[in-house]
Each structure stands twice: as structure tokens, then as C-alpha cells.
C-alpha positions in Angstrom: 6.9 9.6 4.5 6.5 9.9 8.3 3.1 9.8 10.1 3.7 13.5 11.1 4.2 14.5 7.4 1.1 12.5 6.4 -0.9 14.3 9.1 0.4 17.7 8.1 -0.4 17.1 4.4 -3.9 15.8 5.1 -4.8 18.6 7.4 -3.5 21.2 5.0 -6.2 20.4 2.5 -9.1 22.9 2.4 -11.8 22.0 4.9 -10.1 18.9 6.1 -10.6 17.7 9.7 -9.2 14.9 11.7 -10.6 12.9 14.6 -9.5 9.7 16.3 -11.8 6.7 15.7 -11.7 2.9 16.1 -9.1 3.0 18.8 -6.1 5.0 17.6 -6.8 5.5 13.9 -6.6 9.1 12.7 -9.5 9.7 10.3 -9.3 12.6 7.9 -12.6 13.9 6.6 -14.1 16.6 4.4 -17.7 17.6 5.0 -18.1 14.7 7.4 -17.0 12.1 4.8 -13.7 10.2 5.1 -11.0 10.6 2.5 -8.0 9.1 4.4 -7.0 7.1 7.5 -3.7 6.9 9.3 -3.1 3.9 11.5 -1.1 4.0 14.7 1.4 1.6 13.3 2.3 3.8 10.3 -0.2 2.2 7.9 -2.5 4.3 5.8 -5.6 4.1 3.6 -7.2 6.6 1.3 -9.7 6.9 -1.6 -8.2 6.5 -5.1 -9.5 7.1 -8.6 -10.3 4.1 -10.7 -7.0 4.3 -12.6 -4.9 5.0 -9.5 -6.6 2.1 -7.7 -5.7 -0.3 -10.5 -2.1 1.0 -10.8 -1.4 1.0 -7.0 -2.9 -2.4 -6.3 -1.8 -4.4 -9.4 1.8 -3.3 -9.8 2.4 -0.8 -6.9 3.0 -1.0 -3.2 -0.7 -1.0 -2.1 -3.4 -3.6 -1.7 -7.1 -3.0 -1.8 -8.2 -1.6 1.6 -10.0 -4.1 3.8 -13.7 -3.3 4.0 -13.4 -0.4 1.5 -11.9 -2.0 -1.6 -15.3 -1.9 -3.4 -15.2 1.9 -2.9 -11.7 2.1 -4.5 -9.7 2.6 -1.3 -6.1 1.5 -1.2 -4.1 0.4 1.8 -0.4 0.8 2.5 1.0 -1.4 5.4 3.8 1.1 5.9 4.1 4.6 4.6 7.7 5.1 5.6 9.3 4.1 2.3 6.9 6.2 0.3 7.8 9.5 -1.4 6.4 12.5 0.4 5.4 14.4 -2.8 3.7 11.3 -4.2 1.6 10.7 -1.1 0.7 14.4 -0.9 -0.6 14.1 -4.5 -2.6 11.0 -3.6 -4.1 12.7 -0.6 -5.1 15.7 -2.6 -6.7 13.5 -5.1 -8.6 11.5 -2.4 -9.7 14.8 -0.9 -11.0 16.1 -4.3 -12.8 12.8 -5.1 -14.7 13.0 -1.8 -15.3 16.7 -1.9 -16.8 16.4 -5.4 -19.6 14.2 -3.9 -20.6 16.8 -1.4 -23.6 19.1 -2.0 -22.9 22.5 -3.6 -24.1 24.2 -0.4 -21.6 22.3 1.7 -18.7 22.8 -0.8 -19.4 26.5 -0.7 -19.5 26.5 3.2 -16.1 24.7 3.2 -14.6 27.2 0.7 -14.3 24.6 -2.1 
């Protein structure tokens, strides 16, 4: 997956926004809460379900994300070798996990 494809997939999710934080990191949010981060060097982090976190960090290509591992975030040092459809699915899941924690009012405002 290319950084441009990651950006396109993350922005395509309902109510998703992107802003640049911490230097050059592209931070994707829903309702003001982060669900994914794309680093300037082609790295990426995102929220994962408990099962996905275990699968991706124990036998998969990811490691627990620095500073966010306790919140079940995964980190990929390089997204280039990853399958586009698989990453799009992970992003959609990350988006859904964070959106589910938003208030009913905010979810309705965002069209969720």
C-alpha cells in the first residue's frame, strides 16, 4: 500500500478528518478522536480490536504501537508491502471502534 492509498482509504470513511500533527504525521480522526496515523516515512499506526491486536503483533507484521499499545494500537514500520484491501479493512475497523465510543449525538451529527 502506498501512503497516497492509505490517505485515500482513511479519508473515505464517514466523518473522517485529517490534520498534520507532531511534525509531519498525518493524523486521521473521527469526532476529534484519532483512529489512525500515517508517518512521513511510510509507517502507520491504528486502533485494532483485541483479537486483531494479538494476531497482528504476535504472528503478523506489526508491533504494539509505542505509547498506544495499552489502547490496542498496532504499528507498521513500512506499509509498502501490505495488501491494500487488508489495510482498508483494518482502517474501517479502527474507524468503527473509535466511532462506537462517541456520543449518540455526535455520531448522528457525523452521519454514523
